C-alpha positions as semicolon CSV with decimal commas, in nm:
position;residue;x (nm);y (nm);z (nm)
1;M;8,588;3,740;2,769
2;N;8,791;3,456;2,925
3;T;9,091;3,567;2,719
4;I;9,065;3,922;2,852
5;I;9,043;3,798;3,211
6;L;9,343;3,571;3,156
7;L;9,545;3,858;3,005
8;L;9,455;4,086;3,296
9;F;9,552;3,818;3,545
10;L;9,885;3,754;3,372
11;S;9,958;4,127;3,355
12;F;9,873;4,175;3,722
13;S;10,070;3,870;3,835
14;S;10,380;3,991;3,652
15;F;10,383;4,293;3,885
16;L;10,380;4,069;4,191
17;Q;10,742;3,977;4,249
18;Q;10,722;3,806;4,588
19;E;10,709;3,431;4,568
20;N;10,591;3,184;4,827
21;I;10,934;3,040;4,907
22;P;10,955;2,775;5,181
23;Q;11,152;2,862;5,494
24;E;11,395;2,573;5,436
25;V;11,510;2,747;5,117
26;Y;11,575;3,070;5,309
27;D;11,765;2,864;5,568
28;I;12,011;2,721;5,314
29;A;12,025;3,026;5,085
30;K;12,133;3,289;5,338
31;K;12,348;3,581;5,237
32;G;12,709;3,466;5,201
33;N;12,623;3,098;5,159
34;K;12,776;2,898;4,874
35;V;12,575;2,800;4,569
36;Y;12,668;2,551;4,298
37;L;12,524;2,638;3,957
38;Y;12,406;2,373;3,712
39;S;12,233;2,364;3,375
40;H;12,238;2,147;3,067
41;D;12,338;2,471;2,894
42;D;12,693;2,574;2,987
43;N;12,637;2,930;2,862
44;A;12,338;2,968;3,094
45;V;12,565;2,878;3,387
46;I;12,822;3,137;3,278
47;H;12,556;3,407;3,244
48;A;12,396;3,313;3,577
49;Q;12,735;3,318;3,748
50;N;12,814;3,663;3,608
51;A;12,476;3,802;3,720
52;L;12,503;3,644;4,066
53;E;12,861;3,764;4,117
54;S;12,752;4,118;4,025
55;W;12,480;4,097;4,287
56;G;12,721;3,958;4,548
57;Y;12,461;3,796;4,774
58;W;12,584;3,434;4,743
59;K;12,930;3,292;4,684
60;I;12,977;3,061;4,387
61;A;13,097;2,710;4,479
62;K;13,319;2,515;4,242
63;S;13,163;2,180;4,335
64;E;12,840;2,043;4,478
65;K;13,031;1,910;4,780
66;E;13,129;2,256;4,902
67;A;12,788;2,413;4,829
68;D;12,516;2,497;5,079
69;F;12,263;2,460;4,797
70;I;12,241;2,400;4,423
71;L;12,063;2,615;4,169
72;K;11,960;2,426;3,856
73;F;11,861;2,646;3,565
74;Y;11,611;2,540;3,300
75;L;11,570;2,720;2,968
76;R;11,328;2,702;2,682
77;F;11,285;2,916;2,376
78;E;10,971;3,050;2,216
79;G;10,897;3,252;1,910
80;A;11,148;3,499;1,776
81;G;11,434;3,469;2,020
82;V;11,250;3,473;2,352
83;C;11,421;3,276;2,626
84;I;11,214;3,158;2,921
85;A;11,401;3,046;3,231
86;N;11,348;2,931;3,585
87;A;11,566;2,793;3,863
88;T;11,525;2,510;4,108
89;F;11,677;2,507;4,457
90;V;11,822;2,165;4,538
91;A;11,966;2,027;4,861
92;P;12,322;1,911;4,777
93;K;12,337;1,613;5,013
94;T;12,001;1,457;4,929
95;Q;11,941;1,603;4,580
96;D;11,588;1,686;4,696
97;V;11,416;1,961;4,501
98;L;11,315;2,223;4,757
99;Y;11,160;2,489;4,537
100;S;11,123;2,599;4,176
101;T;11,098;2,967;4,090
102;Q;10,852;3,137;3,864
103;E;10,948;3,154;3,498
104;V;11,093;3,477;3,362
105;T;11,146;3,586;3,006
106;S;11,431;3,766;2,840
107;V;11,381;4,142;2,824
108;K;11,198;4,264;2,516
109;Q;11,173;4,637;2,598
110;A;11,425;4,889;2,465
111;K;11,549;4,962;2,819
112;G;11,747;4,659;2,923
113;F;11,722;4,487;2,584
114;D;11,995;4,235;2,519
115;F;12,042;4,048;2,190
116;N;12,171;3,753;2,395
117;T;11,842;3,616;2,522
118;K;12,003;3,358;2,753
119;R;12,205;3,626;2,927
120;S;11,895;3,845;2,949
121;A;11,688;3,564;3,103
122;M;11,958;3,487;3,362
123;R;11,977;3,855;3,455
124;Q;11,599;3,862;3,488
125;L;11,609;3,567;3,729
126;V;11,856;3,754;3,947
127;E;11,679;4,092;3,925
128;V;11,315;3,983;3,937
129;V;11,324;3,667;4,145
130;F;11,636;3,646;4,360
131;K;11,688;4,012;4,450
132;E;11,320;4,061;4,527
133;N;11,295;3,756;4,752
134;F;11,636;3,737;4,919
135;K;11,732;4,059;5,093
């Protein structure tokens, strides 16, 4: 019974896209502001940059010094090629972590399926988290 309740909760929560993002994140991550992208995985940064540039909401900074905020991407892999990712908003001057997003997974459905699970997960972060919360 507990498993069924947990599955129902997880299914329902996946439909809720709005996150409880602090106002200070909205203040530094306004449309047109500059973001510096960082990850231990260089390919994740490339995929995130491509997805963010397609969206066009933020400008990509070449260094932390010119950025209004930093997005740090974290990846982990589970099972048969599933990539799970989230991003953390960081203040560039203090390196304080301001907010960490929900985790998203690479797309597994036929519509939107991508054999490159890192690229898929980065696109999901932009589509599901960023676009839904920054308008």
